[in-house]
N, CA, C, O and the ligand as a Tripos MOL2 file, in Angstrom:
@<TRIPOS>MOLECULE
protein
  233   231    59     0     0
PROTEIN
NO_CHARGES

@<TRIPOS>ATOM
      1 N         -24.5450   50.8990   17.1420 N.3       1 MET1
      2 CA        -23.2500   51.6030   16.5500 C.3       1 MET1
      3 C         -23.0560   51.0290   15.0780 C.2       1 MET1
      4 O         -23.1160   49.8020   14.9980 O.2       1 MET1
      5 N         -22.8420   51.7080   13.9510 N.am      2 SER2
      6 CA        -22.6830   51.4200   12.8030 C.3       2 SER2
      7 C         -21.3740   52.2450   12.3490 C.2       2 SER2
      8 O         -21.1650   53.4120   12.6840 O.2       2 SER2
      9 N         -20.5460   51.4890   11.5590 N.am      3 LYS3
     10 CA        -19.3860   52.1320   10.7750 C.3       3 LYS3
     11 C         -19.6340   52.7020    9.4930 C.2       3 LYS3
     12 O         -20.1690   52.0220    8.6170 O.2       3 LYS3
     13 N         -19.2700   53.9810    9.2840 N.am      4 LEU4
     14 CA        -19.3480   54.8090    8.0570 C.3       4 LEU4
     15 C         -18.0520   55.0130    7.5670 C.2       4 LEU4
     16 O         -17.1640   55.4870    8.2740 O.2       4 LEU4
     17 N         -17.8950   54.6940    6.4390 N.am      5 MET5
     18 CA        -16.4890   55.3370    5.9070 C.3       5 MET5
     19 C         -16.7990   56.0620    4.6840 C.2       5 MET5
     20 O         -17.6490   55.7010    3.8710 O.2       5 MET5
     21 N         -15.9810   57.2300    4.5790 N.am      6 TYR6
     22 CA        -16.2340   58.3880    3.6020 C.3       6 TYR6
     23 C         -14.9120   59.0700    3.2290 C.2       6 TYR6
     24 O         -13.8440   58.9090    3.8200 O.2       6 TYR6
     25 N         -15.1180   59.7980    2.2400 N.am      7 ARG7
     26 CA        -13.9390   60.6730    2.0270 C.3       7 ARG7
     27 C         -14.0920   61.9860    2.0900 C.2       7 ARG7
     28 O         -14.9450   62.5450    1.4020 O.2       7 ARG7
     29 N         -13.3320   62.6170    2.8780 N.am      8 CYS8
     30 CA        -13.3730   64.0760    3.4480 C.3       8 CYS8
     31 C         -13.3380   64.6670    2.2430 C.2       8 CYS8
     32 O         -12.4390   64.3490    1.4660 O.2       8 CYS8
     33 N         -14.3920   65.7180    1.8410 N.am      9 PRO9
     34 CA        -14.2060   66.3530    0.8140 C.3       9 PRO9
     35 C         -13.2370   67.5560    0.7430 C.2       9 PRO9
     36 O         -12.9000   68.0360   -0.3390 O.2       9 PRO9
     37 N         -12.8690   67.9510    1.7440 N.am     10 ARG10
     38 CA        -11.8400   69.1400    1.9540 C.3      10 ARG10
     39 C         -10.4620   68.5710    2.0180 C.2      10 ARG10
     40 O          -9.5230   69.2600    1.6200 O.2      10 ARG10
     41 N         -10.2770   67.4390    2.4600 N.am     11 THR11
     42 CA         -8.7670   66.8730    2.4100 C.3      11 THR11
     43 C          -8.4920   65.8780    1.4560 C.2      11 THR11
     44 O          -7.3630   65.7110    0.9950 O.2      11 THR11
     45 N          -9.5710   65.1420    1.1090 N.am     12 GLY12
     46 CA         -9.4040   63.8340    0.1980 C.3      12 GLY12
     47 C          -9.0740   62.5470    0.8580 C.2      12 GLY12
     48 O          -8.8990   61.4890    0.2520 O.2      12 GLY12
     49 N          -8.9820   62.7540    2.4820 N.am     13 VAL13
     50 CA         -8.5160   61.6290    3.0640 C.3      13 VAL13
     51 C          -9.6500   60.6920    3.3810 C.2      13 VAL13
     52 O         -10.7010   61.2310    3.7260 O.2      13 VAL13
     53 N          -9.6150   59.4740    3.3250 N.am     14 ASN14
     54 CA        -10.5950   58.4820    3.7320 C.3      14 ASN14
     55 C         -10.8040   58.4340    5.2420 C.2      14 ASN14
     56 O          -9.8360   58.2960    5.9900 O.2      14 ASN14
     57 N         -11.8530   58.5270    5.6320 N.am     15 VAL15
     58 CA        -12.1760   58.4620    7.0260 C.3      15 VAL15
     59 C         -13.2690   57.3640    7.5010 C.2      15 VAL15
     60 O         -14.2920   57.0860    6.8740 O.2      15 VAL15
     61 N         -12.8820   56.8290    8.6540 N.am     16 ASP16
     62 CA        -13.8600   55.8240    9.4410 C.3      16 ASP16
     63 C         -14.3490   56.6200   10.5690 C.2      16 ASP16
     64 O         -13.6580   57.2680   11.3550 O.2      16 ASP16
     65 N         -15.6630   56.4920   10.5510 N.am     17 ILE17
     66 CA        -16.3410   56.8800   11.8990 C.3      17 ILE17
     67 C         -17.3590   55.9080   12.2830 C.2      17 ILE17
     68 O         -17.8180   55.0080   11.5800 O.2      17 ILE17
     69 N         -17.6470   56.1950   13.4560 N.am     18 TRP18
     70 CA        -18.7020   55.3350   14.1060 C.3      18 TRP18
     71 C         -20.0040   56.2800   14.2790 C.2      18 TRP18
     72 O         -19.9560   57.4230   14.7340 O.2      18 TRP18
     73 N         -21.1430   55.6370   13.8560 N.am     19 LEU19
     74 CA        -22.3620   56.2340   14.0210 C.3      19 LEU19
     75 C         -23.0590   55.7980   15.0810 C.2      19 LEU19
     76 O         -23.0020   54.5880   15.2960 O.2      19 LEU19
     77 N         -23.8230   56.5880   15.9340 N.am     20 ALA20
     78 CA        -24.4060   56.0910   16.9460 C.3      20 ALA20
     79 C         -25.8050   55.3610   16.7110 C.2      20 ALA20
     80 O         -26.3840   54.7230   17.5910 O.2      20 ALA20
     81 N         -26.3190   55.5560   15.2770 N.am     21 ASP21
     82 CA        -27.5800   54.8690   14.8850 C.3      21 ASP21
     83 C         -27.2050   53.9210   13.9770 C.2      21 ASP21
     84 O         -26.3100   54.1100   13.1540 O.2      21 ASP21
     85 N         -27.9050   52.7980   14.0890 N.am     22 GLU22
     86 CA        -27.8110   51.5970   13.1820 C.3      22 GLU22
     87 C         -28.3850   52.1940   11.8890 C.2      22 GLU22
     88 O         -29.3500   52.9570   11.8490 O.2      22 GLU22
     89 N         -27.6270   51.7270   10.7670 N.am     23 VAL23
     90 CA        -28.3380   52.0470    9.3830 C.3      23 VAL23
     91 C         -29.3560   51.0250    9.1260 C.2      23 VAL23
     92 O         -29.0960   49.8260    9.0230 O.2      23 VAL23
     93 N         -30.6330   51.5890    9.0180 N.am     24 THR24
     94 CA        -31.6230   50.4870    8.6600 C.3      24 THR24
     95 C         -32.3750   50.8800    7.2700 C.2      24 THR24
     96 O         -32.1260   51.9680    6.7520 O.2      24 THR24
     97 N         -33.2020   50.0730    6.7360 N.am     25 PRO25
     98 CA        -33.7210   50.3560    5.5080 C.3      25 PRO25
     99 C         -34.5630   51.7490    5.5740 C.2      25 PRO25
    100 O         -34.5110   52.5250    4.6210 O.2      25 PRO25
    101 N         -35.3050   52.0270    6.6810 N.am     26 VAL26
    102 CA        -35.7730   53.2700    7.1340 C.3      26 VAL26
    103 C         -34.9040   54.6320    6.7500 C.2      26 VAL26
    104 O         -35.2630   55.5690    6.0370 O.2      26 VAL26
    105 N         -33.6210   54.4390    7.4630 N.am     27 ASN27
    106 CA        -32.9390   55.5650    7.4660 C.3      27 ASN27
    107 C         -31.7980   55.4940    6.4350 C.2      27 ASN27
    108 O         -30.9180   56.3530    6.4880 O.2      27 ASN27
    109 N         -31.7600   54.6370    5.6060 N.am     28 ALA28
    110 CA        -30.4580   54.3090    4.8400 C.3      28 ALA28
    111 C         -29.9970   55.2830    3.7640 C.2      28 ALA28
    112 O         -28.8230   55.4760    3.4480 O.2      28 ALA28
    113 N         -31.0120   55.8410    3.2710 N.am     29 ASP29
    114 CA        -30.6550   56.9770    2.3000 C.3      29 ASP29
    115 C         -30.5970   58.4230    2.7940 C.2      29 ASP29
    116 O         -30.9300   59.3300    2.0300 O.2      29 ASP29
    117 N         -30.2650   58.6260    3.8030 N.am     30 THR30
    118 CA        -30.1600   59.8310    4.7450 C.3      30 THR30
    119 C         -28.7660   60.3420    4.9130 C.2      30 THR30
    120 O         -27.7670   59.6430    4.7430 O.2      30 THR30
    121 N         -28.7590   61.5520    5.2430 N.am     31 TYR31
    122 CA        -27.5160   62.2280    5.2860 C.3      31 TYR31
    123 C         -27.2920   62.2980    6.9310 C.2      31 TYR31
    124 O         -28.1260   62.6000    7.7850 O.2      31 TYR31
    125 N         -25.9370   61.9330    7.1000 N.am     32 GLU32
    126 CA        -25.6900   62.2140    8.7850 C.3      32 GLU32
    127 C         -24.7260   63.2660    8.7930 C.2      32 GLU32
    128 O         -23.8340   63.3080    7.9450 O.2      32 GLU32
    129 N         -24.8550   64.1870    9.7690 N.am     33 HIS33
    130 CA        -23.7210   65.1730    9.9280 C.3      33 HIS33
    131 C         -22.7800   64.5130   10.9190 C.2      33 HIS33
    132 O         -23.1800   63.9010   11.9090 O.2      33 HIS33
    133 N         -21.5920   64.6640   10.6160 N.am     34 VAL34
    134 CA        -20.4390   64.1560   11.0800 C.3      34 VAL34
    135 C         -19.4080   65.2200   11.5570 C.2      34 VAL34
    136 O         -19.3320   66.2140   10.8350 O.2      34 VAL34
    137 N         -18.6230   65.1830   12.6230 N.am     35 MET35
    138 CA        -17.5930   66.0940   12.8730 C.3      35 MET35
    139 C         -16.3650   65.1530   12.4350 C.2      35 MET35
    140 O         -16.0320   64.0670   12.9100 O.2      35 MET35
    141 N         -15.7800   65.9060   11.3660 N.am     36 CYS36
    142 CA        -14.7050   65.0310   10.6260 C.3      36 CYS36
    143 C         -13.4310   65.2780   11.4560 C.2      36 CYS36
    144 O         -13.0140   66.3760   11.8240 O.2      36 CYS36
    145 N         -12.8160   63.9220   11.7170 N.am     37 PRO37
    146 CA        -11.5970   63.8080   12.2470 C.3      37 PRO37
    147 C         -10.3720   64.3680   11.6270 C.2      37 PRO37
    148 O          -9.3760   64.8090   12.2000 O.2      37 PRO37
    149 N         -10.6460   64.2620   10.2010 N.am     38 ALA38
    150 CA         -9.4700   64.8380    9.2030 C.3      38 ALA38
    151 C          -9.4980   66.1730    9.0220 C.2      38 ALA38
    152 O          -8.4200   66.5880    8.5950 O.2      38 ALA38
    153 N         -10.4400   67.1290    9.2070 N.am     39 CYS39
    154 CA        -10.3350   68.4820    8.8800 C.3      39 CYS39
    155 C         -11.0910   69.2620    9.9600 C.2      39 CYS39
    156 O         -11.0280   70.4910   10.0010 O.2      39 CYS39
    157 N         -11.7280   68.6210   10.7390 N.am     40 ALA40
    158 CA        -12.5190   69.2720   11.9670 C.3      40 ALA40
    159 C         -13.5570   70.1850   11.4650 C.2      40 ALA40
    160 O         -13.9520   71.0980   12.1900 O.2      40 ALA40
    161 N         -14.0130   70.0200   10.3290 N.am     41 HIS41
    162 CA        -15.4400   70.5230    9.9400 C.3      41 HIS41
    163 C         -16.5530   69.6620    9.8280 C.2      41 HIS41
    164 O         -16.3160   68.4570    9.7320 O.2      41 HIS41
    165 N         -17.7110   70.0490    9.8230 N.am     42 ILE42
    166 CA        -18.7840   69.1580    9.7970 C.3      42 ILE42
    167 C         -19.2620   68.7950    8.4480 C.2      42 ILE42
    168 O         -19.5280   69.7090    7.6690 O.2      42 ILE42
    169 N         -19.3960   67.6050    8.0960 N.am     43 HIS43
    170 CA        -19.8700   67.1240    6.8690 C.3      43 HIS43
    171 C         -21.0830   66.4960    6.7820 C.2      43 HIS43
    172 O         -21.4360   65.9720    7.8390 O.2      43 HIS43
    173 N         -22.0220   66.3540    5.6200 N.am     44 PHE44
    174 CA        -23.1730   65.6800    5.5950 C.3      44 PHE44
    175 C         -22.8070   64.3690    4.8370 C.2      44 PHE44
    176 O         -22.6240   64.4590    3.6230 O.2      44 PHE44
    177 N         -22.7120   63.4310    5.3100 N.am     45 ILE45
    178 CA        -22.3270   62.0610    4.7340 C.3      45 ILE45
    179 C         -23.5110   61.1050    4.5080 C.2      45 ILE45
    180 O         -24.2770   60.8060    5.4240 O.2      45 ILE45
    181 N         -23.6330   60.6400    3.2650 N.am     46 ASN46
    182 CA        -24.7630   59.6360    2.9670 C.3      46 ASN46
    183 C         -24.3620   58.2900    3.5890 C.2      46 ASN46
    184 O         -23.3030   57.6690    3.5010 O.2      46 ASN46
    185 N         -25.5710   57.9960    4.2800 N.am     47 LYS47
    186 CA        -24.9870   56.6660    5.1150 C.3      47 LYS47
    187 C         -24.8850   55.2800    4.4190 C.2      47 LYS47
    188 O         -24.3950   54.2800    4.9430 O.2      47 LYS47
    189 N         -25.4640   55.3600    3.0500 N.am     48 THR48
    190 CA        -25.6290   54.2980    2.2110 C.3      48 THR48
    191 C         -24.1640   54.3930    1.2760 C.2      48 THR48
    192 O         -23.2620   53.5550    1.2710 O.2      48 THR48
    193 N         -24.2130   55.4170    0.6560 N.am     49 THR49
    194 CA        -22.9470   55.4790   -0.3610 C.3      49 THR49
    195 C         -21.6350   56.1390    0.1640 C.2      49 THR49
    196 O         -20.5870   56.1140   -0.4800 O.2      49 THR49
    197 N         -21.7870   56.7840    1.4890 N.am     50 GLY50
    198 CA        -20.3530   57.2110    2.1680 C.3      50 GLY50
    199 C         -20.1340   58.3200    1.3320 C.2      50 GLY50
    200 O         -18.9830   58.7490    1.4190 O.2      50 GLY50
    201 N         -21.0230   59.0520    0.3840 N.am     51 LYS51
    202 CA        -20.6990   60.2960   -0.3670 C.3      51 LYS51
    203 C         -21.0820   61.5180    0.4730 C.2      51 LYS51
    204 O         -22.1420   61.6310    1.0890 O.2      51 LYS51
    205 N         -20.0410   62.4680    0.4230 N.am     52 ALA52
    206 CA        -20.3860   63.6930    1.2500 C.3      52 ALA52
    207 C         -21.2350   64.6280    0.3410 C.2      52 ALA52
    208 O         -21.0550   64.7780   -0.8670 O.2      52 ALA52
    209 N         -22.2390   65.2680    1.1400 N.am     53 LEU53
    210 CA        -23.0980   66.2670    0.3270 C.3      53 LEU53
    211 C         -22.1870   67.4570   -0.1580 C.2      53 LEU53
    212 O         -21.3820   67.9320    0.6430 O.2      53 LEU53
    213 N         -22.2690   67.9050   -1.3040 N.am     54 GLY54
    214 CA        -21.3690   68.8660   -1.9160 C.3      54 GLY54
    215 C         -20.0550   68.4200   -2.2730 C.2      54 GLY54
    216 O         -19.2410   69.2590   -2.6580 O.2      54 GLY54
    217 N         -19.6960   67.0440   -2.1860 N.am     55 ASP55
    218 CA        -18.5730   66.6580   -2.7000 C.3      55 ASP55
    219 C         -18.5630   66.7870   -4.1930 C.2      55 ASP55
    220 O         -19.4240   66.1820   -4.8320 O.2      55 ASP55
    221 N         -17.5880   67.5850   -4.8620 N.am     56 LYS56
    222 CA        -17.3830   67.4680   -6.2680 C.3      56 LYS56
    223 C         -16.7860   66.5610   -6.8710 C.2      56 LYS56
    224 O         -16.8740   66.5160   -8.0980 O.2      56 LYS56
    225 N         -15.9780   65.5490   -6.1190 N.am     57 GLY57
    226 CA        -15.4820   64.4490   -6.6050 C.3      57 GLY57
    227 C         -15.9800   63.3530   -7.1630 C.2      57 GLY57
    228 O         -17.2020   63.4970   -7.2070 O.2      57 GLY57
    229 N         -15.6850   62.4060   -7.5790 N.am     58 LYS58
    230 CA        -16.5370   61.4220   -8.3260 C.3      58 LYS58
    231 C         -17.3970   60.4700   -7.2690 C.2      58 LYS58
    232 O         -18.1540   59.6000   -7.6990 O.2      58 LYS58
    233 ZN        -13.5430   66.5330    6.4560 Zn       59 ZN59
@<TRIPOS>BOND
     1     1     2 1
     2     2     3 1
     3     3     4 2
     4     3     5 am
     5     5     6 1
     6     6     7 1
     7     7     8 2
     8     7     9 am
     9     9    10 1
    10    10    11 1
    11    11    12 2
    12    11    13 am
    13    13    14 1
    14    14    15 1
    15    15    16 2
    16    15    17 am
    17    17    18 1
    18    18    19 1
    19    19    20 2
    20    19    21 am
    21    21    22 1
    22    22    23 1
    23    23    24 2
    24    23    25 am
    25    25    26 1
    26    26    27 1
    27    27    28 2
    28    27    29 am
    29    29    30 1
    30    30    31 1
    31    31    32 2
    32    31    33 am
    33    33    34 1
    34    34    35 1
    35    35    36 2
    36    35    37 am
    37    37    38 1
    38    38    39 1
    39    39    40 2
    40    39    41 am
    41    41    42 1
    42    42    43 1
    43    43    44 2
    44    43    45 am
    45    45    46 1
    46    46    47 1
    47    47    48 2
    48    47    49 am
    49    49    50 1
    50    50    51 1
    51    51    52 2
    52    51    53 am
    53    53    54 1
    54    54    55 1
    55    55    56 2
    56    55    57 am
    57    57    58 1
    58    58    59 1
    59    59    60 2
    60    59    61 am
    61    61    62 1
    62    62    63 1
    63    63    64 2
    64    63    65 am
    65    65    66 1
    66    66    67 1
    67    67    68 2
    68    67    69 am
    69    69    70 1
    70    70    71 1
    71    71    72 2
    72    71    73 am
    73    73    74 1
    74    74    75 1
    75    75    76 2
    76    75    77 am
    77    77    78 1
    78    78    79 1
    79    79    80 2
    80    79    81 am
    81    81    82 1
    82    82    83 1
    83    83    84 2
    84    83    85 am
    85    85    86 1
    86    86    87 1
    87    87    88 2
    88    87    89 am
    89    89    90 1
    90    90    91 1
    91    91    92 2
    92    91    93 am
    93    93    94 1
    94    94    95 1
    95    95    96 2
    96    95    97 am
    97    97    98 1
    98    98    99 1
    99    99   100 2
   100    99   101 am
   101   101   102 1
   102   102   103 1
   103   103   104 2
   104   103   105 am
   105   105   106 1
   106   106   107 1
   107   107   108 2
   108   107   109 am
   109   109   110 1
   110   110   111 1
   111   111   112 2
   112   111   113 am
   113   113   114 1
   114   114   115 1
   115   115   116 2
   116   115   117 am
   117   117   118 1
   118   118   119 1
   119   119   120 2
   120   119   121 am
   121   121   122 1
   122   122   123 1
   123   123   124 2
   124   123   125 am
   125   125   126 1
   126   126   127 1
   127   127   128 2
   128   127   129 am
   129   129   130 1
   130   130   131 1
   131   131   132 2
   132   131   133 am
   133   133   134 1
   134   134   135 1
   135   135   136 2
   136   135   137 am
   137   137   138 1
   138   138   139 1
   139   139   140 2
   140   139   141 am
   141   141   142 1
   142   142   143 1
   143   143   144 2
   144   143   145 am
   145   145   146 1
   146   146   147 1
   147   147   148 2
   148   147   149 am
   149   149   150 1
   150   150   151 1
   151   151   152 2
   152   151   153 am
   153   153   154 1
   154   154   155 1
   155   155   156 2
   156   155   157 am
   157   157   158 1
   158   158   159 1
   159   159   160 2
   160   159   161 am
   161   161   162 1
   162   162   163 1
   163   163   164 2
   164   163   165 am
   165   165   166 1
   166   166   167 1
   167   167   168 2
   168   167   169 am
   169   169   170 1
   170   170   171 1
   171   171   172 2
   172   171   173 am
   173   173   174 1
   174   174   175 1
   175   175   176 2
   176   175   177 am
   177   177   178 1
   178   178   179 1
   179   179   180 2
   180   179   181 am
   181   181   182 1
   182   182   183 1
   183   183   184 2
   184   183   185 am
   185   185   186 1
   186   186   187 1
   187   187   188 2
   188   187   189 am
   189   189   190 1
   190   190   191 1
   191   191   192 2
   192   191   193 am
   193   193   194 1
   194   194   195 1
   195   195   196 2
   196   195   197 am
   197   197   198 1
   198   198   199 1
   199   199   200 2
   200   199   201 am
   201   201   202 1
   202   202   203 1
   203   203   204 2
   204   203   205 am
   205   205   206 1
   206   206   207 1
   207   207   208 2
   208   207   209 am
   209   209   210 1
   210   210   211 1
   211   211   212 2
   212   211   213 am
   213   213   214 1
   214   214   215 1
   215   215   216 2
   216   215   217 am
   217   217   218 1
   218   218   219 1
   219   219   220 2
   220   219   221 am
   221   221   222 1
   222   222   223 1
   223   223   224 2
   224   223   225 am
   225   225   226 1
   226   226   227 1
   227   227   228 2
   228   227   229 am
   229   229   230 1
   230   230   231 1
   231   231   232 2
@<TRIPOS>SUBSTRUCTURE
     1 MET1         2 RESIDUE 1 A MET
     2 SER2         6 RESIDUE 1 A SER
     3 LYS3        10 RESIDUE 1 A LYS
     4 LEU4        14 RESIDUE 1 A LEU
     5 MET5        18 RESIDUE 1 A MET
     6 TYR6        22 RESIDUE 1 A TYR
     7 ARG7        26 RESIDUE 1 A ARG
     8 CYS8        30 RESIDUE 1 A CYS
     9 PRO9        34 RESIDUE 1 A PRO
    10 ARG10       38 RESIDUE 1 A ARG
    11 THR11       42 RESIDUE 1 A THR
    12 GLY12       46 RESIDUE 1 A GLY
    13 VAL13       50 RESIDUE 1 A VAL
    14 ASN14       54 RESIDUE 1 A ASN
    15 VAL15       58 RESIDUE 1 A VAL
    16 ASP16       62 RESIDUE 1 A ASP
    17 ILE17       66 RESIDUE 1 A ILE
    18 TRP18       70 RESIDUE 1 A TRP
    19 LEU19       74 RESIDUE 1 A LEU
    20 ALA20       78 RESIDUE 1 A ALA
    21 ASP21       82 RESIDUE 1 A ASP
    22 GLU22       86 RESIDUE 1 A GLU
    23 VAL23       90 RESIDUE 1 A VAL
    24 THR24       94 RESIDUE 1 A THR
    25 PRO25       98 RESIDUE 1 A PRO
    26 VAL26      102 RESIDUE 1 A VAL
    27 ASN27      106 RESIDUE 1 A ASN
    28 ALA28      110 RESIDUE 1 A ALA
    29 ASP29      114 RESIDUE 1 A ASP
    30 THR30      118 RESIDUE 1 A THR
    31 TYR31      122 RESIDUE 1 A TYR
    32 GLU32      126 RESIDUE 1 A GLU
    33 HIS33      130 RESIDUE 1 A HIS
    34 VAL34      134 RESIDUE 1 A VAL
    35 MET35      138 RESIDUE 1 A MET
    36 CYS36      142 RESIDUE 1 A CYS
    37 PRO37      146 RESIDUE 1 A PRO
    38 ALA38      150 RESIDUE 1 A ALA
    39 CYS39      154 RESIDUE 1 A CYS
    40 ALA40      158 RESIDUE 1 A ALA
    41 HIS41      162 RESIDUE 1 A HIS
    42 ILE42      166 RESIDUE 1 A ILE
    43 HIS43      170 RESIDUE 1 A HIS
    44 PHE44      174 RESIDUE 1 A PHE
    45 ILE45      178 RESIDUE 1 A ILE
    46 ASN46      182 RESIDUE 1 A ASN
    47 LYS47      186 RESIDUE 1 A LYS
    48 THR48      190 RESIDUE 1 A THR
    49 THR49      194 RESIDUE 1 A THR
    50 GLY50      198 RESIDUE 1 A GLY
    51 LYS51      202 RESIDUE 1 A LYS
    52 ALA52      206 RESIDUE 1 A ALA
    53 LEU53      210 RESIDUE 1 A LEU
    54 GLY54      214 RESIDUE 1 A GLY
    55 ASP55      218 RESIDUE 1 A ASP
    56 LYS56      222 RESIDUE 1 A LYS
    57 GLY57      226 RESIDUE 1 A GLY
    58 LYS58      230 RESIDUE 1 A LYS
    59 ZN59       233 GROUP 0 **** ****
């Protein structure tokens, strides 16, 4: 398990989630789909940067 922190693009809330997979150099620059506890929608989050796919924020 590895922890991932990201900002929910819908609510702007910072969220911590646990991933089932370890982030390794092989899969580090990939997007993980997560069920967001803040808005109950699914986001695609970059495992390295914590940036949400389609996030218009900085
Ligand atoms: Zn969300």
